Chimera marker file (.cmm) of the C-alpha trace (Angstrom):
<marker_set name="trace">
<marker id="1" x="88.997" y="95.507" z="82.401" r="1" g="1" b="0" radius="0.5"/>
<marker id="2" x="88.716" y="97.462" z="85.635" r="1" g="1" b="0" radius="0.5"/>
<marker id="3" x="91.750" y="98.439" z="87.638" r="1" g="1" b="0" radius="0.5"/>
<marker id="4" x="92.247" y="99.864" z="91.085" r="1" g="1" b="0" radius="0.5"/>
<marker id="5" x="94.886" y="101.198" z="93.369" r="1" g="1" b="0" radius="0.5"/>
<marker id="6" x="95.179" y="99.812" z="96.871" r="1" g="1" b="0" radius="0.5"/>
<marker id="7" x="96.785" y="102.816" z="98.522" r="1" g="1" b="0" radius="0.5"/>
<marker id="8" x="98.678" y="103.256" z="101.737" r="1" g="1" b="0" radius="0.5"/>
<marker id="9" x="95.436" y="104.014" z="103.567" r="1" g="1" b="0" radius="0.5"/>
<marker id="10" x="93.972" y="100.645" z="102.603" r="1" g="1" b="0" radius="0.5"/>
<marker id="11" x="97.191" y="98.880" z="103.535" r="1" g="1" b="0" radius="0.5"/>
<marker id="12" x="97.259" y="100.700" z="106.869" r="1" g="1" b="0" radius="0.5"/>
<marker id="13" x="93.668" y="99.649" z="107.496" r="1" g="1" b="0" radius="0.5"/>
<marker id="14" x="94.574" y="96.081" z="106.603" r="1" g="1" b="0" radius="0.5"/>
<marker id="15" x="97.495" y="96.154" z="109.025" r="1" g="1" b="0" radius="0.5"/>
<marker id="16" x="95.174" y="97.409" z="111.758" r="1" g="1" b="0" radius="0.5"/>
<marker id="17" x="92.657" y="94.669" z="110.993" r="1" g="1" b="0" radius="0.5"/>
<marker id="18" x="95.357" y="91.996" z="111.066" r="1" g="1" b="0" radius="0.5"/>
<marker id="19" x="96.350" y="92.986" z="114.591" r="1" g="1" b="0" radius="0.5"/>
<marker id="20" x="92.753" y="92.583" z="115.787" r="1" g="1" b="0" radius="0.5"/>
<marker id="21" x="91.729" y="89.611" z="113.643" r="1" g="1" b="0" radius="0.5"/>
<marker id="22" x="91.512" y="86.917" z="116.371" r="1" g="1" b="0" radius="0.5"/>
<marker id="23" x="89.025" y="88.932" z="118.423" r="1" g="1" b="0" radius="0.5"/>
<marker id="24" x="87.074" y="89.950" z="115.346" r="1" g="1" b="0" radius="0.5"/>
<marker id="25" x="86.986" y="86.449" z="113.830" r="1" g="1" b="0" radius="0.5"/>
<marker id="26" x="83.926" y="85.462" z="115.830" r="1" g="1" b="0" radius="0.5"/>
<marker id="27" x="81.765" y="88.164" z="114.194" r="1" g="1" b="0" radius="0.5"/>
<marker id="28" x="83.260" y="88.084" z="110.674" r="1" g="1" b="0" radius="0.5"/>
<marker id="29" x="82.600" y="85.964" z="107.611" r="1" g="1" b="0" radius="0.5"/>
<marker id="30" x="85.071" y="83.154" z="108.301" r="1" g="1" b="0" radius="0.5"/>
<marker id="31" x="85.555" y="79.625" z="107.008" r="1" g="1" b="0" radius="0.5"/>
<marker id="32" x="88.396" y="77.161" z="106.449" r="1" g="1" b="0" radius="0.5"/>
<marker id="33" x="90.908" y="78.654" z="103.973" r="1" g="1" b="0" radius="0.5"/>
<marker id="34" x="90.234" y="76.049" z="101.271" r="1" g="1" b="0" radius="0.5"/>
<marker id="35" x="86.523" y="76.933" z="101.284" r="1" g="1" b="0" radius="0.5"/>
<marker id="36" x="87.200" y="80.680" z="101.041" r="1" g="1" b="0" radius="0.5"/>
<marker id="37" x="89.759" y="80.344" z="98.220" r="1" g="1" b="0" radius="0.5"/>
<marker id="38" x="87.443" y="78.061" z="96.235" r="1" g="1" b="0" radius="0.5"/>
<marker id="39" x="84.478" y="80.413" z="96.684" r="1" g="1" b="0" radius="0.5"/>
<marker id="40" x="86.487" y="83.486" z="95.617" r="1" g="1" b="0" radius="0.5"/>
<marker id="41" x="87.651" y="81.630" z="92.500" r="1" g="1" b="0" radius="0.5"/>
<marker id="42" x="84.303" y="80.132" z="91.518" r="1" g="1" b="0" radius="0.5"/>
<marker id="43" x="81.954" y="83.004" z="92.346" r="1" g="1" b="0" radius="0.5"/>
<marker id="44" x="84.164" y="86.032" z="91.620" r="1" g="1" b="0" radius="0.5"/>
<marker id="45" x="86.984" y="84.705" z="89.408" r="1" g="1" b="0" radius="0.5"/>
<marker id="46" x="89.543" y="85.970" z="91.936" r="1" g="1" b="0" radius="0.5"/>
<marker id="47" x="93.020" y="84.548" z="92.429" r="1" g="1" b="0" radius="0.5"/>
<marker id="48" x="95.753" y="85.448" z="94.913" r="1" g="1" b="0" radius="0.5"/>
<marker id="49" x="97.647" y="88.600" z="93.933" r="1" g="1" b="0" radius="0.5"/>
<marker id="50" x="99.594" y="89.463" z="97.104" r="1" g="1" b="0" radius="0.5"/>
<marker id="51" x="100.404" y="88.026" z="100.519" r="1" g="1" b="0" radius="0.5"/>
<marker id="52" x="102.048" y="89.118" z="103.746" r="1" g="1" b="0" radius="0.5"/>
<marker id="53" x="102.627" y="87.840" z="107.266" r="1" g="1" b="0" radius="0.5"/>
<marker id="54" x="101.139" y="89.721" z="110.196" r="1" g="1" b="0" radius="0.5"/>
<marker id="55" x="101.447" y="89.428" z="113.940" r="1" g="1" b="0" radius="0.5"/>
<marker id="56" x="101.071" y="86.076" z="115.688" r="1" g="1" b="0" radius="0.5"/>
<marker id="57" x="101.481" y="84.111" z="112.446" r="1" g="1" b="0" radius="0.5"/>
<marker id="58" x="98.450" y="85.530" z="110.673" r="1" g="1" b="0" radius="0.5"/>
<marker id="59" x="98.610" y="85.681" z="106.865" r="1" g="1" b="0" radius="0.5"/>
<marker id="60" x="97.043" y="88.540" z="104.878" r="1" g="1" b="0" radius="0.5"/>
<marker id="61" x="96.179" y="87.801" z="101.255" r="1" g="1" b="0" radius="0.5"/>
<marker id="62" x="94.746" y="89.940" z="98.479" r="1" g="1" b="0" radius="0.5"/>
<marker id="63" x="92.667" y="88.128" z="95.865" r="1" g="1" b="0" radius="0.5"/>
<marker id="64" x="91.523" y="89.870" z="92.682" r="1" g="1" b="0" radius="0.5"/>
<marker id="65" x="90.055" y="89.344" z="89.236" r="1" g="1" b="0" radius="0.5"/>
<marker id="66" x="91.709" y="91.159" z="86.314" r="1" g="1" b="0" radius="0.5"/>
<marker id="67" x="88.570" y="90.508" z="84.260" r="1" g="1" b="0" radius="0.5"/>
<marker id="68" x="85.956" y="92.016" z="86.599" r="1" g="1" b="0" radius="0.5"/>
<marker id="69" x="88.198" y="94.208" z="88.773" r="1" g="1" b="0" radius="0.5"/>
<marker id="70" x="86.787" y="92.775" z="92.022" r="1" g="1" b="0" radius="0.5"/>
<marker id="71" x="89.166" y="92.300" z="94.974" r="1" g="1" b="0" radius="0.5"/>
<marker id="72" x="89.043" y="90.750" z="98.446" r="1" g="1" b="0" radius="0.5"/>
<marker id="73" x="91.428" y="90.986" z="101.398" r="1" g="1" b="0" radius="0.5"/>
<marker id="74" x="91.502" y="87.989" z="103.740" r="1" g="1" b="0" radius="0.5"/>
<marker id="75" x="93.326" y="87.130" z="106.945" r="1" g="1" b="0" radius="0.5"/>
<marker id="76" x="94.091" y="83.508" z="107.815" r="1" g="1" b="0" radius="0.5"/>
<marker id="77" x="94.766" y="82.574" z="111.421" r="1" g="1" b="0" radius="0.5"/>
<marker id="78" x="97.295" y="79.882" z="112.378" r="1" g="1" b="0" radius="0.5"/>
<marker id="79" x="94.278" y="77.603" z="112.975" r="1" g="1" b="0" radius="0.5"/>
<marker id="80" x="93.523" y="77.663" z="109.223" r="1" g="1" b="0" radius="0.5"/>
<marker id="81" x="90.392" y="79.759" z="109.630" r="1" g="1" b="0" radius="0.5"/>
<marker id="82" x="90.200" y="82.545" z="107.011" r="1" g="1" b="0" radius="0.5"/>
<marker id="83" x="88.161" y="85.718" z="107.496" r="1" g="1" b="0" radius="0.5"/>
<marker id="84" x="87.054" y="88.239" z="104.890" r="1" g="1" b="0" radius="0.5"/>
<marker id="85" x="88.339" y="91.675" z="105.925" r="1" g="1" b="0" radius="0.5"/>
<marker id="86" x="87.502" y="93.945" z="102.975" r="1" g="1" b="0" radius="0.5"/>
<marker id="87" x="86.366" y="93.784" z="99.362" r="1" g="1" b="0" radius="0.5"/>
<marker id="88" x="85.690" y="96.119" z="96.501" r="1" g="1" b="0" radius="0.5"/>
<marker id="89" x="86.000" y="96.923" z="92.807" r="1" g="1" b="0" radius="0.5"/>
<marker id="90" x="88.488" y="98.429" z="90.354" r="1" g="1" b="0" radius="0.5"/>
<marker id="91" x="91.579" y="96.419" z="91.287" r="1" g="1" b="0" radius="0.5"/>
<marker id="92" x="94.828" y="97.510" z="89.637" r="1" g="1" b="0" radius="0.5"/>
<marker id="93" x="98.179" y="95.843" z="90.161" r="1" g="1" b="0" radius="0.5"/>
<marker id="94" x="100.968" y="98.373" z="90.655" r="1" g="1" b="0" radius="0.5"/>
<marker id="95" x="104.744" y="98.195" z="90.616" r="1" g="1" b="0" radius="0.5"/>
<marker id="96" x="105.726" y="101.626" z="91.901" r="1" g="1" b="0" radius="0.5"/>
<marker id="97" x="109.305" y="102.551" z="92.651" r="1" g="1" b="0" radius="0.5"/>
<marker id="98" x="110.151" y="103.761" z="96.148" r="1" g="1" b="0" radius="0.5"/>
<marker id="99" x="110.649" y="107.557" z="96.077" r="1" g="1" b="0" radius="0.5"/>
<marker id="100" x="114.246" y="108.601" z="96.455" r="1" g="1" b="0" radius="0.5"/>
<marker id="101" x="115.225" y="110.978" z="99.209" r="1" g="1" b="0" radius="0.5"/>
<marker id="102" x="117.396" y="113.681" z="97.742" r="1" g="1" b="0" radius="0.5"/>
<marker id="103" x="119.021" y="116.453" z="99.759" r="1" g="1" b="0" radius="0.5"/>
<marker id="104" x="119.394" y="118.676" z="96.670" r="1" g="1" b="0" radius="0.5"/>
<marker id="105" x="116.610" y="121.232" z="96.642" r="1" g="1" b="0" radius="0.5"/>
<link id1="1" id2="2" r="1" g="1" b="0" radius="0.2"/>
<link id1="2" id2="3" r="1" g="1" b="0" radius="0.2"/>
<link id1="3" id2="4" r="1" g="1" b="0" radius="0.2"/>
<link id1="4" id2="5" r="1" g="1" b="0" radius="0.2"/>
<link id1="5" id2="6" r="1" g="1" b="0" radius="0.2"/>
<link id1="6" id2="7" r="1" g="1" b="0" radius="0.2"/>
<link id1="7" id2="8" r="1" g="1" b="0" radius="0.2"/>
<link id1="8" id2="9" r="1" g="1" b="0" radius="0.2"/>
<link id1="9" id2="10" r="1" g="1" b="0" radius="0.2"/>
<link id1="10" id2="11" r="1" g="1" b="0" radius="0.2"/>
<link id1="11" id2="12" r="1" g="1" b="0" radius="0.2"/>
<link id1="12" id2="13" r="1" g="1" b="0" radius="0.2"/>
<link id1="13" id2="14" r="1" g="1" b="0" radius="0.2"/>
<link id1="14" id2="15" r="1" g="1" b="0" radius="0.2"/>
<link id1="15" id2="16" r="1" g="1" b="0" radius="0.2"/>
<link id1="16" id2="17" r="1" g="1" b="0" radius="0.2"/>
<link id1="17" id2="18" r="1" g="1" b="0" radius="0.2"/>
<link id1="18" id2="19" r="1" g="1" b="0" radius="0.2"/>
<link id1="19" id2="20" r="1" g="1" b="0" radius="0.2"/>
<link id1="20" id2="21" r="1" g="1" b="0" radius="0.2"/>
<link id1="21" id2="22" r="1" g="1" b="0" radius="0.2"/>
<link id1="22" id2="23" r="1" g="1" b="0" radius="0.2"/>
<link id1="23" id2="24" r="1" g="1" b="0" radius="0.2"/>
<link id1="24" id2="25" r="1" g="1" b="0" radius="0.2"/>
<link id1="25" id2="26" r="1" g="1" b="0" radius="0.2"/>
<link id1="26" id2="27" r="1" g="1" b="0" radius="0.2"/>
<link id1="27" id2="28" r="1" g="1" b="0" radius="0.2"/>
<link id1="28" id2="29" r="1" g="1" b="0" radius="0.2"/>
<link id1="29" id2="30" r="1" g="1" b="0" radius="0.2"/>
<link id1="30" id2="31" r="1" g="1" b="0" radius="0.2"/>
<link id1="31" id2="32" r="1" g="1" b="0" radius="0.2"/>
<link id1="32" id2="33" r="1" g="1" b="0" radius="0.2"/>
<link id1="33" id2="34" r="1" g="1" b="0" radius="0.2"/>
<link id1="34" id2="35" r="1" g="1" b="0" radius="0.2"/>
<link id1="35" id2="36" r="1" g="1" b="0" radius="0.2"/>
<link id1="36" id2="37" r="1" g="1" b="0" radius="0.2"/>
<link id1="37" id2="38" r="1" g="1" b="0" radius="0.2"/>
<link id1="38" id2="39" r="1" g="1" b="0" radius="0.2"/>
<link id1="39" id2="40" r="1" g="1" b="0" radius="0.2"/>
<link id1="40" id2="41" r="1" g="1" b="0" radius="0.2"/>
<link id1="41" id2="42" r="1" g="1" b="0" radius="0.2"/>
<link id1="42" id2="43" r="1" g="1" b="0" radius="0.2"/>
<link id1="43" id2="44" r="1" g="1" b="0" radius="0.2"/>
<link id1="44" id2="45" r="1" g="1" b="0" radius="0.2"/>
<link id1="45" id2="46" r="1" g="1" b="0" radius="0.2"/>
<link id1="46" id2="47" r="1" g="1" b="0" radius="0.2"/>
<link id1="47" id2="48" r="1" g="1" b="0" radius="0.2"/>
<link id1="48" id2="49" r="1" g="1" b="0" radius="0.2"/>
<link id1="49" id2="50" r="1" g="1" b="0" radius="0.2"/>
<link id1="50" id2="51" r="1" g="1" b="0" radius="0.2"/>
<link id1="51" id2="52" r="1" g="1" b="0" radius="0.2"/>
<link id1="52" id2="53" r="1" g="1" b="0" radius="0.2"/>
<link id1="53" id2="54" r="1" g="1" b="0" radius="0.2"/>
<link id1="54" id2="55" r="1" g="1" b="0" radius="0.2"/>
<link id1="55" id2="56" r="1" g="1" b="0" radius="0.2"/>
<link id1="56" id2="57" r="1" g="1" b="0" radius="0.2"/>
<link id1="57" id2="58" r="1" g="1" b="0" radius="0.2"/>
<link id1="58" id2="59" r="1" g="1" b="0" radius="0.2"/>
<link id1="59" id2="60" r="1" g="1" b="0" radius="0.2"/>
<link id1="60" id2="61" r="1" g="1" b="0" radius="0.2"/>
<link id1="61" id2="62" r="1" g="1" b="0" radius="0.2"/>
<link id1="62" id2="63" r="1" g="1" b="0" radius="0.2"/>
<link id1="63" id2="64" r="1" g="1" b="0" radius="0.2"/>
<link id1="64" id2="65" r="1" g="1" b="0" radius="0.2"/>
<link id1="65" id2="66" r="1" g="1" b="0" radius="0.2"/>
<link id1="66" id2="67" r="1" g="1" b="0" radius="0.2"/>
<link id1="67" id2="68" r="1" g="1" b="0" radius="0.2"/>
<link id1="68" id2="69" r="1" g="1" b="0" radius="0.2"/>
<link id1="69" id2="70" r="1" g="1" b="0" radius="0.2"/>
<link id1="70" id2="71" r="1" g="1" b="0" radius="0.2"/>
<link id1="71" id2="72" r="1" g="1" b="0" radius="0.2"/>
<link id1="72" id2="73" r="1" g="1" b="0" radius="0.2"/>
<link id1="73" id2="74" r="1" g="1" b="0" radius="0.2"/>
<link id1="74" id2="75" r="1" g="1" b="0" radius="0.2"/>
<link id1="75" id2="76" r="1" g="1" b="0" radius="0.2"/>
<link id1="76" id2="77" r="1" g="1" b="0" radius="0.2"/>
<link id1="77" id2="78" r="1" g="1" b="0" radius="0.2"/>
<link id1="78" id2="79" r="1" g="1" b="0" radius="0.2"/>
<link id1="79" id2="80" r="1" g="1" b="0" radius="0.2"/>
<link id1="80" id2="81" r="1" g="1" b="0" radius="0.2"/>
<link id1="81" id2="82" r="1" g="1" b="0" radius="0.2"/>
<link id1="82" id2="83" r="1" g="1" b="0" radius="0.2"/>
<link id1="83" id2="84" r="1" g="1" b="0" radius="0.2"/>
<link id1="84" id2="85" r="1" g="1" b="0" radius="0.2"/>
<link id1="85" id2="86" r="1" g="1" b="0" radius="0.2"/>
<link id1="86" id2="87" r="1" g="1" b="0" radius="0.2"/>
<link id1="87" id2="88" r="1" g="1" b="0" radius="0.2"/>
<link id1="88" id2="89" r="1" g="1" b="0" radius="0.2"/>
<link id1="89" id2="90" r="1" g="1" b="0" radius="0.2"/>
<link id1="90" id2="91" r="1" g="1" b="0" radius="0.2"/>
<link id1="91" id2="92" r="1" g="1" b="0" radius="0.2"/>
<link id1="92" id2="93" r="1" g="1" b="0" radius="0.2"/>
<link id1="93" id2="94" r="1" g="1" b="0" radius="0.2"/>
<link id1="94" id2="95" r="1" g="1" b="0" radius="0.2"/>
<link id1="95" id2="96" r="1" g="1" b="0" radius="0.2"/>
<link id1="96" id2="97" r="1" g="1" b="0" radius="0.2"/>
<link id1="97" id2="98" r="1" g="1" b="0" radius="0.2"/>
<link id1="98" id2="99" r="1" g="1" b="0" radius="0.2"/>
<link id1="99" id2="100" r="1" g="1" b="0" radius="0.2"/>
<link id1="100" id2="101" r="1" g="1" b="0" radius="0.2"/>
<link id1="101" id2="102" r="1" g="1" b="0" radius="0.2"/>
<link id1="102" id2="103" r="1" g="1" b="0" radius="0.2"/>
<link id1="103" id2="104" r="1" g="1" b="0" radius="0.2"/>
<link id1="104" id2="105" r="1" g="1" b="0" radius="0.2"/>
</marker_set>
């Protein structure tokens, strides 16, 4: 089983892509959400692992397969059109605690 870390850099990139998604949708791989979700499940064995709401009602979702380690980040517009934003390998689900800020040195 492959695992990966989606770090702050990837999340920052995703946030940047979400803010520009409507303009970029014309040149991206986009389809109705149902089609994208079905294709990710059937072809790659991916299921939804995380979700978040971006600007202007856009929804960011991370799909991944624990078996193969593949992952895909999508953005769905309020119109229902979903665009593939990024994909890769070595997905790993994390549950990291927020670092504490301590004034004692």
